[in-house]
Each structure stands twice: as structure tokens, then as C-alpha cells.
N, C-alpha and C positions, 0 to 999 in steps of 0.2 A: 422287443416291442410288438404290439399287435397291429393289425392292419388299421384299426381305428386310430391308434396312437400315431402311426405314420401319416395317415390322412390329416389328422389334426396338426401335426408339425408342418406339413406342406401347406395347409390352409392358413396357418398363422403367418408364414413367410409370404405366401401368395397375397394375403390381405394387405400386408405392409407394402408390398411391391405395387399392388394396384392403387393403394392410397397415394403413393408418391407420383405414380404416372397420372392419376386423376388431376393432381395439381397442375401438371404440364398440359393435360388435355383441356382443362378449364381455361388456361391461359391461351391455348391455341384457339379455342372457341371464341373467347373474347376478342382476340385479334381478328378472326374471320368476320365477326359481326361488325367491328369498327372499320375494317377494310371495305365491307359491303356498303356501309353508310357513307364512307368517303367516296367510293366509286359512284354511288347514286348522286351525290352532290356534284361531282366532276361531270357526270353525264348531263345533269340539268344545266350546268354552267356552259357546256359545249352547245347544248340546244339553244340557250339564250344567245350565245354569240352568233349562231347561225341565223336566228330570228332577227338579231340586230343588224347583221349584214344585209339581209333581205329588205328590212324596213328602211335602212339607210339608202339603199338603192332606189326604193320606192319614193322616198322623200326627194332624192336628187332628181328623179324623173319628173316628179310633180313641179319641182322648182324650175326645171327646164321648160316644162309646158307653160308655166306661169310667165316665164321670161319671154317665151315665144309670143304669147298673147300680148304682153306689154309692148314688145317690138311692133306687133301688128297695130296696136292702138296708136303708138307714136307715128307710125306711117300714115294711118288714117287721119290723125290730127293734122299732119302736114298737108294731106290731100284736101282736108276740110278747109284749111286756111286758103288753099288755092282754088277752091270751088268758085265757078263763075255764074252758076245759076242756082236758084232756090231748090229746084228739084234735085240737082246734084248734091247740094248741101244737105238736104234732108235724108237722102239715100246713104250718104257717108255717115251721118250722125246716127242713123238707125243701125248701121252695121257696127259702129263703135259701141253702141249700147249692148248689142248681142255679144260682141267679143268680150266686153267688160264683165257681163254676167257670167260668161263661161270662165273667165279668169277668176272671178269671185268664188265660183264653185270649186275650182282647182285649189285656190288659196285656202279655202275652208277645209277642204279635204287634207291639204298639206299640214295645216295646223293640228288637225286631229291625229295624223300619223306622227307628227313631231312629238306630240304629248305621249303617244304610245311608246315612241322611241326612248324618250327620257325615262318613262316608267320602267322599261326593260333594262336600261342602263343602271338604274337604281337597284333593281333586283339582281343584276349581274354583280354589282359591287358588294351587295349583301351576301350573295353566294360565295364570292371570293373570300370574304371575311370568315364565313362558316367553314370553307375549305381549309383555310389557314389553321383554324382552331381544331378541326377534325384531324388534320394532318399531324398536329402536335399530339393529340390523343392517340392516334394510330401509332405514331413513333414511340410513345410511352408504352403501348402494348407490346411492341417489338422488343423493347428493352426488358420489360417484365418477363416475357417469355424466355429471353436469353438468360435472365437471372434465375428463373425457375429451373431451367435445364442445368445450369451450372451448380445450383444449390444441391440438387439431388443426384447429380451424375455419379459421384463416388458411392453414395449409399445404394443407388440402384444397382451398380455393379456388384456390390457386396451381396445384396439380396438376390440378385440373379444367380450368383454362385451358390448361395444357400438353397435357393429353390431347386437348382439342378441336383444338388446333393439329396435334398428331401424327396424329390421326384424319382431319383435313381433307385430307391429301395422299394418302390411301389411297383407291382407287376404291371406290365404294359396295358393289359385290358382294363385294369382298375384305374390306371392313370388316365386312360382315354375317357372313362366315365367322369372322373373328377374334372378334367379339362372341359368336357362338354357342359357339365352342370355349371361350372364356373362362368363360362361364356353366356349361358342362358340366364344366369341370375346376377350378372355383373359382380361376380366375386363372392356373393353370399352363398357359398357352396355347401357348407355344412350347417346342420340345424340340430340343436339338442332335443332330446325327447323329454317332454313335460309329463310329470305324473299327475293325473287327475284324481284317480281313486285306485290305490294299490290293491285293496281287497277285491274290488270288482274288475281288476285288470284293465283299467281305463287309462290310456295314455294318448298324448297328442303331439303333433309336430310343433316345435317351438317357433317356427317361422310362419306357417300359414294357419296353425292352430286346429287343423282338422284332426279328428280322432284317427289313430292309426291302429291297424290290426295287432293284436297282442303277440302273435307269432313273430312279428318283426322284433319286438322287444325281447322276447325269449332268445332269439338268435343273437341279438346284440349282447345279452347277458352271458351267453355261452361263449362269447368271444370268437365267433366264426370268422372265416377268412373271406366271406363274401360281403359286398357292399349292400347295405339296406337303404332304400330310398323311400321318401315320402310318396305315397300314391297320388297325392294332389300336386304338390309343387316340385316334386322330383329331387329335392335337396337330399344330400347324403345324411342319414341320421346317425347320431352318436349319443351315448349316455354320459350324463354328467358324473363326476367321480362318486357322488353320494349314491346315485342309482346303480352305478356299475358295481359298487361294493356291497349292495344290499342283496 
């Protein structure tokens, strides 16, 4: 077999192997996306819980202040009933009015904060439901990833052995070029030479479609032992059976 034949054999096995691994990689990517979405919801839920705790403390403090004003008003009312002069009566009454106004401000603020608190609790419950659903979806992705790995495990082992055999007959330097191009092109390592005009010696790369120098085609036709690469996309060029036989 020629070097091109050996490279094509390796390419076919490598493509199958990459295809199977892509199925697992896609499942891994999906799982990571869903885990990130779930983590975002959990973080928002934790932030809401923190806000709820702080707001609850604020409401309790406001209720405490309101109760203090209430107690003060009750004490003033007792003093008002015990007042012996009009001047004393009016002074206590004026103070009661001021204290009541202060309590009204606190109570109004407290109502506003209680409404906010209820709103946060509603959002927290909604997030909890979303977390439950997202957890189910995340768990489904974990199962799918496990299934993908199990489905292809045996075939991957077979292909890895076949790849090792196919790679073993290719010189180390040539194999290094193949592996480098494979990584750079996501496995699209080889490209056929397309005939544009045989009489004018015009040929192009089947992958990027750029016209390639005729001397590369001549070298391929001669069955040389060197790898010929597209000057543009750097894929390894090979002739289709029809061109190789012509």
C-alpha cells in the first residue's frame, strides 16, 4: 500500500472514532450547560433567602419600634387621665399626637417592607419550583451521558485498536503531520483533489476549493512518499480513484 492508502485507512478509522467521541462530547457539553443553569438558579435562591432574612429582621425591628410607641402612648393616656391642670393636659395631648404620628410612619414603613417580604417569598417559592425542574433535567443529562459512554465503549475500544494498527504503518514524521492537521481541522484531515480542467492542468482542494499548484498533483500521481498539503487549509491531499488511475 502507498502512503496515501495508509493515510486514508487511518483517516477512515480516525473519523469513526472522532464521531463516536463527539456524541459523548455533546452529552458532556449539554450536561455542563444544564449544571450551569441549575447553579445560577441555586445562587439566586440563596440570595433571595439572604434578602428574606435581612428583611424579616427589618420588619421585626419596625414592629418592635411600633410596639414601643404604642406602650408610650398608653402610658401618656394614663398620664392624660391623671392630669390636674389644663396646661398639663394639653402638653400630654400634644406629645401623644407626636408619638402617634411617629408610630404611623413606622407602621406605614412596616407595611411596605412586609409587602416586599411577601413578594420575595413568592419569588423564592417560584425559584424552588424551577430548581426542582432543572434538577430533573440535569439528572436526565447525567443519565444520558452515562448511556452514551456505555453505548460506545466497546466500539471505541475496537476503533482505538484499529487506529493504533493503522497508525503503526505510517512513518513517525508523517504521522505527526496527520495528527496535527487532524487537531487543527477537527478530524477533517484529508481532502480529495478536484479536477477543474484537466487539459489546462487546473485542480482545486476539495475542502477549501482553492486552486492548487499542478506540481502537487503530479507528485500525487507519481505516488510519492511525501505528504502533499493544501497551501490554503493545510489538509492532506489525495487523489480519488478515477484521478489516480488517469
